[in-house]
NUPA-164009 format. One line per 8 residues: number of its first residue (from 1); their letters; for each residue x, y, z of C-alpha. Coordinates in Angstrom, 3 decimals. Example, Ala and Ser with C-alpha at 12.3 -4.5 7.8 and 13.67 -1.06 7.14 Angstrom:
<zatis>
1> as> 12.300:-4.500:7.800 ~ 13.670:-1.060:7.140
</zatis>
This chain:
<zatis>
1> makkalei> -29.196:6.056:14.663 ~ -25.833:5.731:16.399 ~ -23.106:3.775:14.656 ~ -21.553:0.946:16.585 ~ -17.970:-0.186:16.114 ~ -16.844:-3.753:16.362 ~ -13.327:-4.356:17.637 ~ -11.861:-7.823:17.560
9> eisgksvk> -8.795:-8.607:19.618 ~ -6.920:-11.782:18.841 ~ -4.791:-13.051:21.704 ~ -4.484:-9.493:23.020 ~ -2.031:-8.535:20.258 ~ -4.103:-6.434:17.883 ~ -1.825:-3.380:18.241 ~ 1.001:-4.829:16.133
17> fiqavkka> -1.428:-5.907:13.434 ~ -3.010:-2.446:13.323 ~ 0.438:-0.844:13.101 ~ 1.376:-3.126:10.200 ~ -1.823:-2.237:8.350 ~ -1.275:1.506:8.924 ~ 2.296:1.235:7.647 ~ 1.058:-0.520:4.508
25> qaatrsmh> -1.609:2.128:3.967 ~ 0.944:4.950:4.323 ~ 3.224:3.340:1.755 ~ 0.291:2.885:-0.600 ~ -0.715:6.541:-0.284 ~ 2.860:7.625:-0.992 ~ 3.094:5.466:-4.112 ~ -0.323:6.640:-5.283
33> semssvdk> 0.768:10.268:-4.953 ~ 3.949:9.588:-6.917 ~ 1.987:7.748:-9.616 ~ -0.462:10.644:-9.919 ~ 2.431:13.042:-10.505 ~ 3.875:10.866:-13.259 ~ 0.442:10.459:-14.872 ~ -0.001:14.243:-14.978
41> lmkndpln> 3.380:14.651:-16.657 ~ 2.561:11.897:-19.158 ~ -0.592:13.735:-20.230 ~ 1.645:16.519:-21.538 ~ 4.157:14.166:-23.179 ~ 2.669:10.661:-23.580 ~ 5.602:9.249:-25.579 ~ 8.321:10.268:-23.110
49> atlmkqkg> 10.384:7.114:-22.578 ~ 11.819:8.345:-19.270 ~ 8.345:8.820:-17.808 ~ 7.227:5.427:-19.089 ~ 10.241:3.810:-17.422 ~ 9.555:5.699:-14.182 ~ 5.911:4.617:-14.231 ~ 6.970:0.994:-14.747
57> qilneqli> 9.370:1.221:-11.817 ~ 6.677:2.709:-9.567 ~ 4.223:-0.044:-10.516 ~ 6.885:-2.676:-9.851 ~ 7.647:-1.150:-6.434 ~ 3.934:-1.130:-5.620 ~ 3.632:-4.780:-6.570 ~ 6.652:-5.802:-4.503
65> gtkkniwr> 5.456:-3.749:-1.514 ~ 1.981:-5.229:-1.709 ~ 3.352:-8.767:-1.845 ~ 5.568:-8.104:1.195 ~ 2.704:-6.603:3.182 ~ 0.348:-9.450:2.356 ~ 3.037:-11.956:3.325 ~ 3.674:-10.162:6.661
73> iyerikrr> -0.028:-10.111:7.491 ~ -0.357:-13.767:6.487 ~ 2.565:-14.737:8.735 ~ 1.102:-12.855:11.703 ~ -2.252:-14.529:11.244 ~ -0.592:-17.925:10.816 ~ 1.343:-17.561:14.103 ~ -1.866:-17.190:16.093
</zatis>
């Protein structure tokens, strides 16, 4: 059975929304990769304070980035 795609265009401006989502996904992938690297290093030395601090900073950056992206998407939806 062939798969069918559904594309919704809101006021003819779906391109900017799609670009914003792709940018958010790229940032998320980057942070995930960095977090994976730190997790691997922590397996070898779980009590390393420097790695714990770095992991906390990465998680904080992820949280801030996610909040900003959600706010941007919310504002774009609200304007329509």
